[in-house]
C-alpha positions in Angstrom: 93.0 -206.9 73.8 94.6 -204.2 76.1 93.0 -200.8 76.1 93.6 -197.5 78.0 90.7 -195.4 79.3 91.9 -191.9 80.2 89.9 -189.7 82.6 90.6 -186.0 83.1 91.4 -186.3 86.8 94.3 -184.3 88.2 96.5 -187.5 88.3 96.4 -188.0 84.5 99.6 -186.1 83.8 101.4 -188.3 86.3 100.5 -191.6 84.5 100.0 -190.6 80.8 102.2 -188.6 78.4 99.9 -185.6 77.7 99.4 -184.8 74.1 101.0 -188.1 73.3 100.3 -191.8 73.4 101.6 -194.5 75.7 102.7 -197.7 74.0 101.1 -201.2 74.5 97.5 -200.3 73.9 95.3 -201.5 71.0 92.9 -198.5 71.6 92.8 -195.4 73.7 89.5 -194.0 75.1 89.3 -190.4 76.4 86.6 -189.5 78.9 85.2 -186.0 78.7 87.9 -183.3 79.0 90.8 -185.9 78.7 90.2 -185.6 75.0 91.8 -182.1 75.2 95.1 -183.6 76.2 95.0 -187.3 75.0 94.9 -188.2 71.3 92.3 -190.9 71.4 90.6 -193.5 69.2 87.3 -193.1 71.1 85.7 -190.3 73.0 83.1 -190.9 75.7 81.2 -187.7 76.6 77.7 -186.3 76.9 77.9 -182.6 77.8 76.3 -180.3 75.2 78.7 -177.4 76.0 81.6 -179.8 75.5 80.6 -180.7 72.0 79.5 -177.2 71.0 82.9 -175.6 71.3 85.1 -176.7 74.2 86.8 -179.4 72.2 87.7 -177.2 69.3 89.5 -179.4 66.7 90.1 -182.3 69.1 88.4 -185.4 67.6 88.6 -189.1 68.2 90.0 -191.2 65.3 87.5 -194.0 65.5 84.3 -193.0 67.2 82.2 -191.3 69.9 80.1 -192.8 72.7 77.5 -190.4 74.0 74.0 -190.0 75.4 71.0 -189.9 73.2 69.7 -186.5 74.3 72.9 -184.6 74.5 76.0 -185.2 72.4 74.2 -187.4 69.8 71.8 -184.7 68.8 74.7 -182.3 68.2 77.2 -184.6 66.4 74.8 -186.8 64.4 75.8 -186.8 60.8 79.1 -185.0 61.4 81.7 -187.5 60.3 84.6 -185.7 62.0 83.4 -187.4 65.3 83.9 -190.8 63.8 81.4 -193.6 64.3 78.6 -192.6 66.7 77.3 -195.0 69.4 74.8 -194.0 72.1 74.7 -195.3 75.6 71.3 -196.8 74.9 72.7 -198.7 71.9 75.5 -200.3 73.9 74.8 -203.9 74.9 76.9 -204.0 78.1 75.5 -200.6 79.3 72.0 -202.1 78.9 73.0 -205.3 80.7 74.4 -203.4 83.6 71.3 -201.3 83.8 69.2 -204.5 84.1 71.1 -205.4 87.3 69.5 -202.3 88.9 72.6 -200.2 88.8 72.5 -198.1 85.6 75.5 -196.1 84.8 75.8 -192.7 86.3 79.2 -191.5 85.1 80.9 -191.3 81.7 83.9 -193.3 82.9 81.5 -196.2 83.4 80.3 -195.8 79.8 83.8 -195.8 78.5 84.8 -198.9 80.4 81.7 -200.8 79.2 82.1 -199.5 75.6 85.8 -200.6 75.5 84.8 -204.1 76.8 82.0 -204.3 74.2 84.6 -203.6 71.6 86.7 -206.5 72.7 88.9 -205.2 75.5 89.9 -207.9 78.0 92.4 -205.7 79.9 91.7 -202.1 80.6 94.2 -199.7 82.3 92.3 -196.8 83.8 94.3 -193.5 84.0 93.3 -190.2 85.6 91.1 -191.3 88.4 93.4 -190.3 91.3 93.5 -187.1 93.2 89.8 -186.9 94.1 89.1 -183.8 96.1 91.5 -181.6 94.3 89.9 -178.4 93.0 90.7 -178.8 89.2 91.1 -181.5 86.6 94.1 -182.1 84.3 93.0 -179.3 82.1 92.5 -176.7 84.8 88.7 -177.0 84.8 87.1 -176.2 88.2 83.5 -176.8 87.3 80.8 -179.1 88.6 80.4 -180.7 92.0 83.7 -181.8 93.5 82.5 -182.5 97.0 83.5 -185.6 99.0 80.0 -186.9 98.6 80.2 -186.7 94.8 83.5 -188.5 94.8 82.2 -191.2 97.1 79.2 -191.8 94.8 81.4 -192.0 91.7 83.8 -194.4 93.5 81.0 -196.7 94.5 79.5 -196.7 91.0 82.9 -197.2 89.4 83.6 -200.2 91.7 80.3 -201.7 90.7 81.1 -201.4 87.0 84.6 -202.9 87.5 83.1 -205.8 89.4 80.4 -206.2 86.6 83.2 -206.4 84.0 85.3 -208.8 86.1 82.3 -211.2 86.1 82.6 -211.1 82.3 86.3 -211.8 82.2 87.4 -208.2 81.7 90.2 -206.9 84.0 90.3 -203.2 84.9 93.4 -201.9 86.6 93.4 -198.3 88.0 96.8 -196.8 87.2 97.6 -194.4 90.0 100.8 -192.2 90.6 
């Protein structure tokens, strides 16, 4: 099954039709703020502020993958978020953690969640343009230092390798 995972990086508008859907994908996952511009089947996010108002009416059509102590506490029982799965309840996330490299970034959770749902090919959009001051929504928050991007790139490469060892191909789609 071919799946798209869309991150909110500044390159997303160059590889994905914003507020639309690219063809050829069984499912589309939005990571964090990408949900604001990508109609998605699944949302992977954990930020409390994100769930408490930033998203507004944007909702995934199938389900939400989130952390136990953040998003899950807010959306539990609210069916407008779809089926709720937590990081701790996701088999592949737990398996990667047992290798000594637990996930650190929501993009890793989305990739592992998509694979757990049957994806064998994943196209990863919106991960280009590291170092730019804002994401595809104009957001300029959190740490955007070179060190942060290096840590995320290393962790992402590990998850991509972990998935490859299980027969799942991840291709970064860059402009």
